[in-house]
KEZA-795959 format. One line per field, with one value per residue (C-alpha): x, y, z; residue in three letters; residue number from 1. Coordinates in pm, 1 decimal. Example, Ala and Ser with C-alpha at 12.3 -4.5 7.8 and 13.67 -1.06 7.14 Angstrom:
<tordos>
c1 = (1230.0  1367.0) $
c2 = (-450.0  -106.0) $
c3 = (780.0  714.0) $
aa = (Ala  Ser) $
i = (1  2) $
</tordos>
This chain:
<tordos>
c1 = (10368.4  10268.0  10635.9  10813.7  10597.7  10726.3  11039.9  11052.1  10871.4  11166.6  11455.8  11333.7  11243.7  11615.2  11754.6  11530.6  11679.8  12046.3  12002.5  11804.1  12111.3  12396.4  12173.3  12206.7  11869.3  11744.8  11710.4  11503.2  11272.0  11185.1  11180.8  10922.4  10732.8  10754.9  10632.9  10364.9  10224.4  10305.0  10077.2  9773.4  9796.7  9739.0  9461.7  9305.4  9333.1  9230.8  8889.6  8804.4  8558.5  8633.0  8923.8  8974.7  9340.7  9401.6  9181.6  9386.7  9757.3  9722.9  10006.5  10208.2  9866.9  9944.4  10180.7  9954.2  9834.8  10200.8  10288.5  9958.0  10016.8  10364.3  10262.5  10238.2  10592.7  10758.8  10556.3  10673.3  11065.1  11148.9  10921.1  10798.1  11001.0  11052.9  10808.8  10502.3  10416.0  10093.5  9964.2  10261.4  10555.4  10936.6  11070.0  10765.9  10803.4  11217.9  11192.3  10948.2  11158.2  11481.2  11318.0  11211.3  11589.5  11665.2  11836.4  11938.0  11627.7  11812.9  11895.4  12132.7  12154.6  11795.1  11433.9  11314.5  10962.9  10851.7  10819.4  10677.6  10385.9  10046.0  9954.7  10305.5  10282.8  10537.2  10589.5  10733.6  11026.0  11138.7  11457.0  11526.3  11433.8  11435.1  11547.4  11319.8  11169.4  11340.9  11037.4  10764.5  10428.5  10148.2  9743.8  9504.8  9219.0  8886.7  8651.5  8432.4  8269.3  8552.1  8698.0  9012.7  9190.5  9442.4  9763.4  9782.9  10111.4  10103.6  10091.0  9973.9  9872.2  9560.1  9224.9  9327.4  9142.1  9287.2  9135.9  9270.7  9595.7  9788.0  9820.4  10197.1  10134.9  9916.0  10178.9  10461.4  10247.9  10169.6  10536.4  10627.8  10321.6  10406.0  10838.9  10701.2  10395.5  10173.5  9798.8  9745.5  9377.3  9211.1  8984.5  8678.9  8729.5  8736.5  9004.7  9198.9  9478.2  9720.2  9653.2  9689.2  9997.8  10291.4  10078.8  10069.9  9799.3  9494.5  9200.9  8908.4  8707.2  8346.5  8221.3  7844.9  7869.3  7985.6  8271.6  8324.5  8042.5  7748.7  7464.4  7338.7  7175.7  7477.7  7316.9  7531.5  7570.0  7641.1  7722.1  7996.6  8127.4  8174.4  8386.3  8602.7  8645.9  8737.4  9085.4  9341.6  9538.0  9211.5  9242.7  8973.3  8720.3  8635.0  8303.6  8326.3  8074.3  8249.9  8629.4  8755.4  8819.6  8421.8  8280.6  7888.8  7986.4  8028.8  8244.0  8325.0  8518.2  8444.1  8357.7  8701.8  8881.6  8748.4  8987.2  8846.2  9048.6  8892.3  8546.5  8614.1  8726.4  8422.6  8189.7  8074.3  8033.6  8230.0  8166.9  7893.4  8054.1  8129.5  7926.1  7984.2  7620.9  7675.8  7514.5  7478.5  7168.6  7197.9  7162.2  7037.7  6967.6  7293.0  7097.2  7094.8  7489.0  7510.3  7327.9  7523.9  7855.7  7759.2  7616.9  7985.1  8136.6  7908.9  8022.7  8323.7  8373.0  8462.5  8730.6  8746.9  8469.9  8492.9  8405.3  8551.1  8427.0  8519.9  8306.3  7992.5  7767.2  7830.2  7413.7  7572.4  7844.5  7657.9  7354.9  7624.8  7711.7  7370.5  7288.2  7588.4  7457.9  7106.8  7163.4  7492.8  7685.1  8012.1  8287.4  8603.7  8787.6  8682.7  8907.0  8831.3  8946.4  9013.4  8908.0  9222.0  9289.0  9217.6  9419.0  9254.8  8979.2  8751.9  8535.3  8712.7  8435.8  8452.0  8811.2  8790.4  8496.0  8371.6  8421.4  8598.5  8966.9  9138.8  9264.9  8851.4  8699.0  8943.6  8905.7  8502.1  8501.8  8745.3  8514.9  8197.9  8316.4  8484.7  8178.3  7942.5  8225.5  8261.6  8630.0  8783.0  8636.4  8696.3  9010.4  9068.4  9243.7  9319.9  9387.0  9436.6  9835.2  10001.0  10349.8  10614.8  10669.5  10574.5  10223.9  10200.4  10232.2  10054.2  9732.6  9754.4  9847.3  9455.5  9286.0  9382.8  9523.6  9750.9  9749.0  9706.8  9870.0  9744.7  9976.2  10280.9  10282.2  10220.6  10527.6  10737.1  10630.2  10751.2  10452.8  10596.9  10251.1  10181.1  9788.2  9704.8  9547.5  9232.9  9351.2  9508.7  9850.7  10023.2  10405.6  10527.6  10244.0  10133.7  9768.6  9718.5  9585.5  9771.0  10057.3  10321.7  10322.9  10300.7  10566.8  10809.0  10701.7  10937.3  10771.8  11022.9  11229.6  10916.4  10818.2  11137.3  11072.0  10774.9  10892.5  11238.6  10961.9  10717.6  10978.3  11216.7  10901.7  10753.0  11071.4  11145.5  10788.5  10901.4  11183.4  11021.5  10789.5  11114.4  11245.8  10942.1  11001.0  10761.5  10799.7  10468.8  10193.6  9922.7  10156.5  10068.6  9866.1  9724.5  9959.5  10264.6  10116.7  10125.1  10011.5  10082.6  9758.1  9920.4  10286.2  10284.6  10114.7  10115.0  9908.5  9868.4  9584.3  9481.4  9428.4  9286.0  8999.7  8727.0  8793.0  8533.0  8549.6  8458.1  8046.4  7989.6  7708.4  7576.8  7471.9  7355.9  7543.3  7769.3  7659.0  7815.7  7731.0  7354.3  7180.0  7332.5  7332.7  6925.2  6888.7  7101.4  6853.6  6933.9  6701.4  6820.1  7168.2  7201.7  7068.6  6670.4  6546.5  6314.1  6467.1  6248.8  6163.4  5995.4  6228.0  6138.7  6063.3  6275.8  6242.3  6194.3  6522.3  6519.0  6523.4  6808.4  6851.1  7154.0  7291.7  7566.7  7678.8  7918.3  8311.4  8406.8  8807.7  8854.7  9010.6  9365.9  9288.2  8910.3  9071.4  8956.7  8585.5  8315.0  8192.6  7863.9  7556.6  7566.2  7220.1  7001.3  6956.7  7319.8  7332.3  7660.6  7592.9  7796.9  7576.0  7238.3  7196.1  7178.9  6855.6  6694.2  6591.1  6439.3  6699.2  6637.2  6658.1  6985.7) $
c2 = (10310.7  10119.9  10181.6  10088.4  9777.3  9708.9  9759.5  9556.0  9269.8  9228.0  9285.8  9021.3  8769.0  8869.1  8767.4  8467.2  8371.6  8426.7  8156.1  7925.7  7958.0  7875.9  7548.8  7432.3  7262.5  7188.4  7531.8  7582.9  7312.2  7505.5  7854.0  7726.6  7563.2  7880.2  8110.3  7867.3  7865.2  8283.6  8243.0  8026.0  8320.8  8587.1  8415.5  8320.9  8710.0  8845.5  8692.7  8680.5  8942.0  9000.1  9218.8  9493.2  9577.0  9220.0  9258.6  9550.7  9395.9  9049.1  8916.0  9200.5  9336.8  9004.1  9245.8  9457.8  9201.2  9089.6  9419.2  9494.5  9188.9  9290.4  9620.8  9642.4  9469.5  9785.7  10042.7  9944.8  9813.4  10055.4  10426.0  10501.3  10690.7  10617.4  10792.5  10800.0  10417.5  10320.2  10160.1  10185.7  10351.1  10255.7  10382.2  10227.1  9903.0  9882.7  10024.1  9741.1  9502.3  9651.4  9612.5  9295.1  9126.8  9301.4  9593.4  9927.5  10111.0  10494.3  10648.2  10881.5  11261.8  11342.3  11330.0  11317.1  11405.5  11749.9  11926.7  12229.8  12082.8  12129.6  11839.3  11725.4  11683.0  11643.8  11593.1  11906.1  11760.0  11921.4  12151.3  11911.0  11596.2  11288.9  10950.3  10675.4  10396.5  10067.2  9870.7  9949.5  10076.5  9907.8  10024.4  9875.5  9717.1  9642.2  9866.8  9887.0  9530.3  9360.8  9115.8  9005.6  9326.9  9319.5  9520.3  9628.0  9638.1  10033.4  9762.7  9441.9  9208.2  9371.3  9065.3  8837.7  8532.1  8187.0  8137.8  8484.3  8416.3  8085.0  7862.3  7898.1  8303.4  8259.1  8020.2  8292.3  8581.6  8410.2  8292.8  8693.4  8750.8  8520.2  8599.4  8947.3  8976.5  9142.3  9061.5  8843.0  8910.8  8609.8  8764.6  8653.8  8314.8  8206.9  8065.7  7786.7  7563.7  7774.5  8083.2  7859.5  7682.7  7914.6  8043.5  8398.5  8643.4  8646.5  8845.6  8655.1  8858.6  8770.3  8861.3  8864.1  8497.6  8427.6  8162.4  7933.6  7999.4  7957.5  7694.3  7533.4  7815.6  8092.0  8203.5  8303.6  7987.6  8092.9  7743.8  7740.5  8057.0  8013.4  7691.8  7843.7  8190.9  7994.7  7938.4  8107.8  8230.3  8413.7  8761.5  8961.4  8956.7  9156.6  9202.0  9313.5  9572.9  9709.0  9645.3  9954.2  9826.0  9748.7  9910.2  9776.8  9471.8  9159.0  8916.6  8615.7  8305.5  8065.1  7691.8  7665.3  7791.3  7620.0  7347.6  7062.8  7292.9  7611.7  7441.3  7294.3  7624.2  7813.5  7485.5  7592.0  7257.4  7218.4  7255.2  7630.3  7945.5  8091.8  8391.8  8642.1  8874.6  9272.5  9319.1  9073.2  8876.9  8913.8  9282.3  9572.9  9876.7  10046.7  9938.9  9566.5  9601.4  9672.2  9417.2  9166.5  9373.9  9199.8  8903.7  8800.6  8939.8  8744.4  8428.6  8496.7  8534.6  8899.7  8877.4  9239.1  9292.9  9567.5  9633.1  9718.1  9915.3  10202.1  10515.4  10594.6  10844.4  11006.5  10969.2  10622.9  10721.7  10950.1  10661.8  10418.3  10695.0  10707.9  10350.7  10336.9  10571.6  10453.4  10100.2  10152.5  9867.9  10037.1  9821.4  9757.3  9917.3  10011.5  10025.3  10244.3  10110.2  10356.8  10376.7  10338.5  9971.9  9659.1  9367.6  9124.0  9247.1  9475.2  9644.3  9934.6  10193.9  10075.1  10129.5  10412.3  10616.0  10453.5  10495.4  10741.9  10780.3  10692.2  11061.7  11187.5  10830.4  10839.9  11189.1  11163.8  10865.9  11004.1  11356.5  11202.5  10963.8  11294.2  11503.3  11193.8  11152.3  10824.6  10806.5  10742.9  10393.5  10305.6  10210.9  10345.9  10119.3  10263.1  10033.2  10109.3  10193.4  10191.0  10121.8  10271.9  10468.3  10779.6  10631.6  10489.6  10833.6  11016.7  10771.3  10837.4  11239.5  11182.9  11011.9  10630.3  10447.6  10155.0  10034.5  9758.3  9649.9  9422.4  9429.4  9559.6  9259.7  9101.6  9268.9  9160.7  8777.3  8809.7  9048.1  9225.9  9386.6  9211.0  9256.3  8919.5  8836.6  8765.1  8541.8  8271.6  8315.2  8487.5  8409.0  8417.6  8207.2  8463.6  8493.7  8168.3  7774.4  7667.7  7431.7  7438.3  7839.9  7857.5  7597.4  7823.6  8058.6  7925.9  7946.1  7968.1  8263.9  8453.2  8438.2  8610.9  8855.9  8972.7  8956.4  9195.1  9463.9  9500.5  9524.8  9772.0  9983.0  9989.4  10114.8  10402.8  10481.5  10531.7  10733.9  10955.6  11015.5  11088.5  11358.5  11475.5  11580.3  11373.0  11010.9  10849.1  10865.2  11021.8  11323.0  11357.8  11656.5  11754.3  12103.2  11811.7  11720.5  12010.3  12012.1  12250.1  12377.4  12618.0  12697.3  12936.1  12826.5  12536.6  12454.2  12210.6  11957.8  12150.2  12442.8  12252.0  12086.5  12157.8  11916.7  11882.7  11920.4  11680.6  11615.6  11889.6  11657.5  11589.5  11951.5  12090.8  11954.0  12239.1  12361.8  12180.2  11874.5  11930.6  11829.9  11491.0  11464.1  11541.1  11300.0  10981.1  10680.7  10412.2  10198.6  10296.3  10266.2  10534.4  10865.8  10857.5  11190.7  11181.3  11410.5  11695.6  11594.1  11262.8  10995.3  10898.3  10507.3  10341.0  10220.2  9838.9  9662.5  9594.1  9201.2  9077.0  8691.6  8478.8  8648.8  8529.6  8607.9  8853.0  8708.0  8769.5  8835.3  8972.1  8782.6  8794.6  8702.7  8738.8  8632.6  8309.9  8379.5  8556.2  8816.1  8758.2  9029.2  9011.1  8898.9  9234.1  9141.6  9029.4  9091.6  8989.8  8762.5  8929.1  9226.5  9095.5  9194.6  8904.6  8792.4  8953.2  8763.9  8890.3  8967.1  8681.4  8761.0  8753.5) $
c3 = (5865.9  5573.7  5462.4  5773.7  5781.3  5454.6  5481.7  5818.6  5650.9  5318.5  5591.8  5748.7  5443.3  5339.2  5651.4  5661.1  5270.4  5434.3  5697.8  5444.1  5169.1  5476.9  5564.7  5178.3  5057.3  5378.4  5417.6  5128.4  5207.6  5525.8  5383.2  5119.0  5431.2  5617.6  5306.3  5300.7  5653.7  5563.9  5264.6  5471.6  5717.2  5516.5  5318.0  5699.6  5775.9  5440.1  5444.1  5801.7  5972.8  6295.1  6343.1  6027.5  6095.2  6015.4  5663.3  5554.6  5699.6  5663.3  5925.1  5946.8  6171.4  6439.6  6552.0  6664.5  6941.6  7021.9  7118.7  7333.0  7503.1  7655.2  7681.0  8070.4  8100.5  7853.4  8038.3  8397.2  8321.2  8002.9  8052.2  8356.0  8596.4  8966.7  9083.5  8840.9  8832.7  8934.3  9151.0  9296.2  9182.1  9147.5  9429.2  9657.7  9556.9  9574.2  9940.5  10010.7  9831.3  10003.5  10340.5  10265.3  10203.8  10522.0  10291.3  10287.2  10134.2  10119.9  9746.6  9662.6  9489.6  9697.7  9619.9  9233.6  9317.2  9271.3  9600.6  9450.1  9293.9  9405.7  9637.7  9738.0  10124.3  10399.9  10741.2  10979.3  11160.5  11431.0  11567.7  11900.6  11799.8  12029.7  12026.0  11874.9  12172.3  12168.5  12166.4  11881.8  11944.2  12061.1  12057.4  12305.8  12104.8  12335.3  12448.9  12756.9  12681.1  12584.2  12838.6  12586.8  12455.5  12219.2  12229.7  11836.3  11593.1  11419.8  11096.8  11025.2  10720.5  10589.3  10460.2  10195.2  10170.5  10085.5  9749.2  9626.0  9739.2  9728.5  10036.6  9991.9  10047.5  10345.2  10523.6  10447.2  10569.5  10862.7  10946.8  10902.8  11108.7  11422.0  11414.7  11435.4  11673.0  11439.8  11333.3  11029.6  10941.9  10758.3  10486.5  10453.8  10265.6  10603.5  10876.9  10770.0  10846.3  10627.1  10879.6  11174.4  11063.8  11281.0  11563.7  11440.0  11597.8  11345.4  11330.6  11185.0  10912.1  10858.2  10500.4  10358.7  10274.0  10650.1  10502.5  10788.7  10998.8  10719.9  10731.5  10384.0  10302.8  10329.6  10642.4  10992.9  11197.1  11608.9  11630.1  11421.8  11472.6  11843.4  11786.1  11532.6  11719.9  12047.6  11895.0  12111.4  11821.8  11693.0  11879.8  11748.8  11495.2  11209.8  11016.7  10654.4  10536.7  10203.1  10075.8  9901.7  9554.0  9471.2  9773.8  9742.9  9529.8  9655.1  9502.5  9314.1  9330.3  9028.7  9028.6  8793.2  9080.4  9355.3  9506.0  9773.7  10022.6  9961.4  9949.8  10314.8  10464.4  10321.2  10401.0  9986.4  9735.5  9471.9  9113.4  9224.1  9204.6  9560.2  9618.7  9836.8  9858.9  9847.6  10144.3  10499.6  10586.2  10943.8  10940.8  10757.7  10957.7  11196.5  11464.4  11353.4  11291.0  11639.5  11748.7  11529.4  11680.3  12051.7  11961.3  11791.2  12081.8  12320.2  12119.7  12153.8  12497.0  12480.6  12229.4  12035.6  11768.3  11479.8  11140.3  10840.1  10554.1  10270.2  10334.1  10084.5  10260.3  10581.2  10698.0  10688.7  10933.6  11135.1  11186.3  11309.8  11548.5  11631.7  11677.9  11913.9  12138.9  12115.3  12201.0  12442.8  12215.8  12051.8  11825.5  11952.5  11645.0  11290.5  11015.2  10749.9  10395.4  10099.3  9761.3  9653.3  9820.7  9636.4  9645.6  9384.9  9103.0  9090.1  8774.8  8604.0  8691.4  9087.9  9096.4  8939.3  9034.7  9321.3  9700.8  9951.5  9954.8  10276.9  10369.4  10333.8  10459.0  10736.8  10900.4  10855.4  11078.9  11303.4  11334.0  11378.5  11664.6  11843.6  11797.7  11932.3  12249.5  12134.7  12006.5  12316.6  12328.1  11964.3  11786.8  11437.4  11133.8  10823.6  10518.4  10172.1  10045.4  10351.4  10235.6  10376.4  10716.8  10604.4  10514.0  10875.0  11037.6  10801.4  10894.3  11276.0  11177.4  11004.7  11284.1  11272.6  11573.1  11332.1  11012.6  10777.1  10435.7  10173.5  9849.1  10020.5  10216.4  9863.3  9786.1  10024.9  9958.5  9630.7  9400.2  9108.1  9055.4  8751.6  8819.1  8683.3  9022.8  8855.0  8589.3  8804.1  8607.8  8860.4  8780.8  9100.5  9277.8  9541.0  9369.7  9234.1  9267.4  9024.0  9164.3  8909.2  8993.9  9371.5  9431.5  9330.0  9635.5  9892.1  10241.8  10501.9  10267.3  10221.3  10577.4  10638.0  10412.9  10546.5  10901.3  10769.2  10587.3  10883.1  11139.6  10904.8  10823.6  11165.6  11294.4  11024.6  11153.8  11490.6  11367.8  11178.7  11494.4  11685.3  11451.5  11478.3  11808.7  12004.8  12127.2  12116.6  11866.6  12074.9  12064.1  11670.9  11563.4  11243.3  11227.7  11159.5  10824.5  10557.2  10204.5  9929.2  9769.2  9461.1  9365.0  9644.5  9898.3  10189.3  10413.1  10755.4  10759.1  11096.0  10853.5  10507.2  10718.2  10954.5  11305.9  11488.5  11888.7  12119.1  12167.3  11892.5  11747.2  12044.8  12122.2  11780.2  11507.2  11341.5  10997.6  10775.9  10953.8  11029.0  10785.0  10755.9  11102.3  11097.6  10825.4  10972.4  11085.3  11299.9  11084.4  10731.9  10595.5  10324.9  10153.2  10204.8  10195.7  9867.3  9572.5  9499.5  9151.5  9030.3  8840.8  8490.3  8440.7  8222.4  7887.2  7823.4  7739.4  7312.6  7260.9  7121.2  6961.4  7038.0  7340.9  7589.3  7963.8  7960.4  8052.0  8399.4  8274.6  7944.2  7644.8  7566.2  7217.9  7021.3  6687.6  6711.2  6787.4  6698.6  6928.7  7029.7  7207.6  7581.8  7734.2  7721.4  8167.0  8238.0  8596.6  8809.4  9087.4  9303.7  9298.0  9443.2  9800.4  10029.3  10107.9  10457.5  10722.1  11077.4  11343.9  11593.8  11959.5  12104.1) $
aa = (Unk  Unk  Unk  Unk  Unk  Unk  Unk  Unk  Unk  Unk  Unk  Unk  Unk  Unk  Unk  Unk  Unk  Unk  Unk  Unk  Unk  Unk  Unk  Unk  Unk  Unk  Unk  Unk  Unk  Unk  Unk  Unk  Unk  Unk  Unk  Unk  Unk  Unk  Unk  Unk  Unk  Unk  Unk  Unk  Unk  Unk  Unk  Unk  Unk  Unk  Unk  Unk  Unk  Unk  Unk  Unk  Unk  Unk  Unk  Unk  Unk  Unk  Unk  Unk  Unk  Unk  Unk  Unk  Unk  Unk  Unk  Unk  Unk  Unk  Unk  Unk  Unk  Unk  Unk  Unk  Unk  Unk  Unk  Unk  Unk  Unk  Unk  Unk  Unk  Unk  Unk  Unk  Unk  Unk  Unk  Unk  Unk  Unk  Unk  Unk  Unk  Unk  Unk  Unk  Unk  Unk  Unk  Unk  Unk  Unk  Unk  Unk  Unk  Unk  Unk  Unk  Unk  Unk  Unk  Unk  Unk  Unk  Unk  Unk  Unk  Unk  Unk  Unk  Unk  Unk  Unk  Unk  Unk  Unk  Unk  Unk  Unk  Unk  Unk  Unk  Unk  Unk  Unk  Unk  Unk  Unk  Unk  Unk  Unk  Unk  Unk  Unk  Unk  Unk  Unk  Unk  Unk  Unk  Unk  Unk  Unk  Unk  Unk  Unk  Unk  Unk  Unk  Unk  Unk  Unk  Unk  Unk  Unk  Unk  Unk  Unk  Unk  Unk  Unk  Unk  Unk  Unk  Unk  Unk  Unk  Unk  Unk  Unk  Unk  Unk  Unk  Unk  Unk  Unk  Unk  Unk  Unk  Unk  Unk  Unk  Unk  Unk  Unk  Unk  Unk  Unk  Unk  Unk  Unk  Unk  Unk  Unk  Unk  Unk  Unk  Unk  Unk  Unk  Unk  Unk  Unk  Unk  Unk  Unk  Unk  Unk  Unk  Unk  Unk  Unk  Unk  Unk  Unk  Unk  Unk  Unk  Unk  Unk  Unk  Unk  Unk  Unk  Unk  Unk  Unk  Unk  Unk  Unk  Unk  Unk  Unk  Unk  Unk  Unk  Unk  Unk  Unk  Unk  Unk  Unk  Unk  Unk  Unk  Unk  Unk  Unk  Unk  Unk  Unk  Unk  Unk  Unk  Unk  Unk  Unk  Unk  Unk  Unk  Unk  Unk  Unk  Unk  Unk  Unk  Unk  Unk  Unk  Unk  Unk  Unk  Unk  Unk  Unk  Unk  Unk  Unk  Unk  Unk  Unk  Unk  Unk  Unk  Unk  Unk  Unk  Unk  Unk  Unk  Unk  Unk  Unk  Unk  Unk  Unk  Unk  Unk  Unk  Unk  Unk  Unk  Unk  Unk  Unk  Unk  Unk  Unk  Unk  Unk  Unk  Unk  Unk  Unk  Unk  Unk  Unk  Unk  Unk  Unk  Unk  Unk  Unk  Unk  Unk  Unk  Unk  Unk  Unk  Unk  Unk  Unk  Unk  Unk  Unk  Unk  Unk  Unk  Unk  Unk  Unk  Unk  Unk  Unk  Unk  Unk  Unk  Unk  Unk  Unk  Unk  Unk  Unk  Unk  Unk  Unk  Unk  Unk  Unk  Unk  Unk  Unk  Unk  Unk  Unk  Unk  Unk  Unk  Unk  Unk  Unk  Unk  Unk  Unk  Unk  Unk  Unk  Unk  Unk  Unk  Unk  Unk  Unk  Unk  Unk  Unk  Unk  Unk  Unk  Unk  Unk  Unk  Unk  Unk  Unk  Unk  Unk  Unk  Unk  Unk  Unk  Unk  Unk  Unk  Unk  Unk  Unk  Unk  Unk  Unk  Unk  Unk  Unk  Unk  Unk  Unk  Unk  Unk  Unk  Unk  Unk  Unk  Unk  Unk  Unk  Unk  Unk  Unk  Unk  Unk  Unk  Unk  Unk  Unk  Unk  Unk  Unk  Unk  Unk  Unk  Unk  Unk  Unk  Unk  Unk  Unk  Unk  Unk  Unk  Unk  Unk  Unk  Unk  Unk  Unk  Unk  Unk  Unk  Unk  Unk  Unk  Unk  Unk  Unk  Unk  Unk  Unk  Unk  Unk  Unk  Unk  Unk  Unk  Unk  Unk  Unk  Unk  Unk  Unk  Unk  Unk  Unk  Unk  Unk  Unk  Unk  Unk  Unk  Unk  Unk  Unk  Unk  Unk  Unk  Unk  Unk  Unk  Unk  Unk  Unk  Unk  Unk  Unk  Unk  Unk  Unk  Unk  Unk  Unk  Unk  Unk  Unk  Unk  Unk  Unk  Unk  Unk  Unk  Unk  Unk  Unk  Unk  Unk  Unk  Unk  Unk  Unk  Unk  Unk  Unk  Unk  Unk  Unk  Unk  Unk  Unk  Unk  Unk  Unk  Unk  Unk  Unk  Unk  Unk  Unk  Unk  Unk  Unk  Unk  Unk  Unk  Unk  Unk  Unk  Unk  Unk  Unk  Unk  Unk  Unk  Unk  Unk  Unk  Unk  Unk  Unk  Unk  Unk) $
i = (1  2  3  4  5  6  7  8  9  10  11  12  13  14  15  16  17  18  19  20  21  22  23  24  25  26  27  28  29  30  31  32  33  34  35  36  37  38  39  40  41  42  43  44  45  46  47  48  49  50  51  52  53  54  55  56  57  58  59  60  61  62  63  64  65  66  67  68  69  70  71  72  73  74  75  76  77  78  79  80  81  82  83  84  85  86  87  88  89  90  91  92  93  94  95  96  97  98  99  100  101  102  103  104  105  106  107  108  109  110  111  112  113  114  115  116  117  118  119  120  121  122  123  124  125  126  127  128  129  130  131  132  133  134  135  136  137  138  139  140  141  142  143  144  145  146  147  148  149  150  151  152  153  154  155  156  157  158  159  160  161  162  163  164  165  166  167  168  169  170  171  172  173  174  175  176  177  178  179  180  181  182  183  184  185  186  187  188  189  190  191  192  193  194  195  196  197  198  199  200  201  202  203  204  205  206  207  208  209  210  211  212  213  214  215  216  217  218  219  220  221  222  223  224  225  226  227  228  229  230  231  232  233  234  235  236  237  238  239  240  241  242  243  244  245  246  247  248  249  250  251  252  253  254  255  256  257  258  259  260  261  262  263  264  265  266  267  268  269  270  271  272  273  274  275  276  277  278  279  280  281  282  283  284  285  286  287  288  289  290  291  292  293  294  295  296  297  298  299  300  301  302  303  304  305  306  307  308  309  310  311  312  313  314  315  316  317  318  319  320  321  322  323  324  325  326  327  328  329  330  331  332  333  334  335  336  337  338  339  340  341  342  343  344  345  346  347  348  349  350  351  352  353  354  355  356  357  358  359  360  361  362  363  364  365  366  367  368  369  370  371  372  373  374  375  376  377  378  379  380  381  382  383  384  385  386  387  388  389  390  391  392  393  394  395  396  397  398  399  400  401  402  403  404  405  406  407  408  409  410  411  412  413  414  415  416  417  418  419  420  421  422  423  424  425  426  427  428  429  430  431  432  433  434  435  436  437  438  439  440  441  442  443  444  445  446  447  448  449  450  451  452  453  454  455  456  457  458  459  460  461  462  463  464  465  466  467  468  469  470  471  472  473  474  475  476  477  478  479  480  481  482  483  484  485  486  487  488  489  490  491  492  493  494  495  496  497  498  499  500  501  502  503  504  505  506  507  508  509  510  511  512  513  514  515  516  517  518  519  520  521  522  523  524  525  526  527  528  529  530  531  532  533  534  535  536  537  538  539  540  541  542  543  544  545  546  547  548  549  550  551  552  553  554  555  556  557  558  559  560  561  562  563  564  565  566  567  568  569  570  571  572  573  574  575  576  577  578  579  580  581  582  583  584  585  586) $
</tordos>
């Protein structure tokens, strides 16, 4: 390696010398200045103490930082194959871009996927396919207490807030949703003028920060909520309990990113971090959650109200079901977010190791509702890497009635998966508040692309359903989706998983569900059974001098600063639960 670097340096110096000689005396002065600059840089690198590689390889060691900075682009454009990119592979991104442009998404010469690999899944086609419907399928959202039911598309724009997205991105998605007649979910950042611009059907998301309907202390404000919920474009309300990328954790929009528009939309002051607590202050038990659902339904004059969460404990899910049975209150819909979801930024450990993937979470909630005799009253949505028609059909088979898509809608708006959403440096203007970047995003053009992408994807889902020999999603069943479990065997989802019979949990829970059903409590969330062993007290933290709070964004380069120890009590503000307030009588 050292020999290679020496040869490369000598070759570079030889090339520069030739150029300098061709420029005459001026060139030699330029060469001398460059040599002095490199000498000074080399002396600095030898004397500094922050990077061992620079002390051992002055100047040349900086190539590591240069190559490291462009590694993601090299990986994406030159190394990864069509089927192995993450989070979305090249084939999936190509389908989204092609459909957004209204172009053909066909591909020649057969699949590049290993159909014999363990985990490969496929849909069963019929020997006698039927004709696909002329009109798109719609799902009626609205339980027995809903006065204004809504007919939902099979695919919709998932929750993304203004603040996380630029105003031009929100406008483009709103325009596409209005053209296509599908739902644009607002995200927890509030109901803004950009969500209302083109008249799309909206589901207003209410998170733990109650942005847009909060009082001065950050608690839920019923009057503000009722006034905005009455808007004709608001077709439903979603209570966000958790999200797939970081379940059990709130969020922070740093003060530096808060503009006057964002502050007005969220009812927060300028110059202060905008914090979403990890939990809600309006409720703290499954029973109180159901009362809050009813409260919002009453305040919105009977519009559909539901909640969204990433599944954690099965006991939690069953406690919610018990609360529905005890109170007689049911949400009109529940959206299941998978742990593979995530449009913005989250701690890597949360992204990789916390939360239930969408397949398991969706089937768990579906089975719990079926087992409690509640499934016919509640519609299920699925969110988490839904990008293609086959994704939609797969989720319908697993128990969903409709789907939401976030990152695919971002790609239809122009996202290139640069993964810089949290840096305010999105190169295409989708996830940034920098006007010099988002001005490049043309709302009219990108709005048409969002419409095209949705239209062609839902149409492809309908064609797949028809190819499976059925004319309506309600005719799909788990036998139609198969998974390879080893190199010799494939099994259907009907045989892979235990599907609970209607009402089974009410008449003596099945053995696999019994312990969780008995533990589920309408007055508690979580696993609260005592441990069979004593817990140990934590040791007192060591005292460290000259500490600093941890950075929220990984620094690109630390060559110009000395690293300091972080505070022993370093905290994430988004990890704090909301202050609890007694639930008022409603």
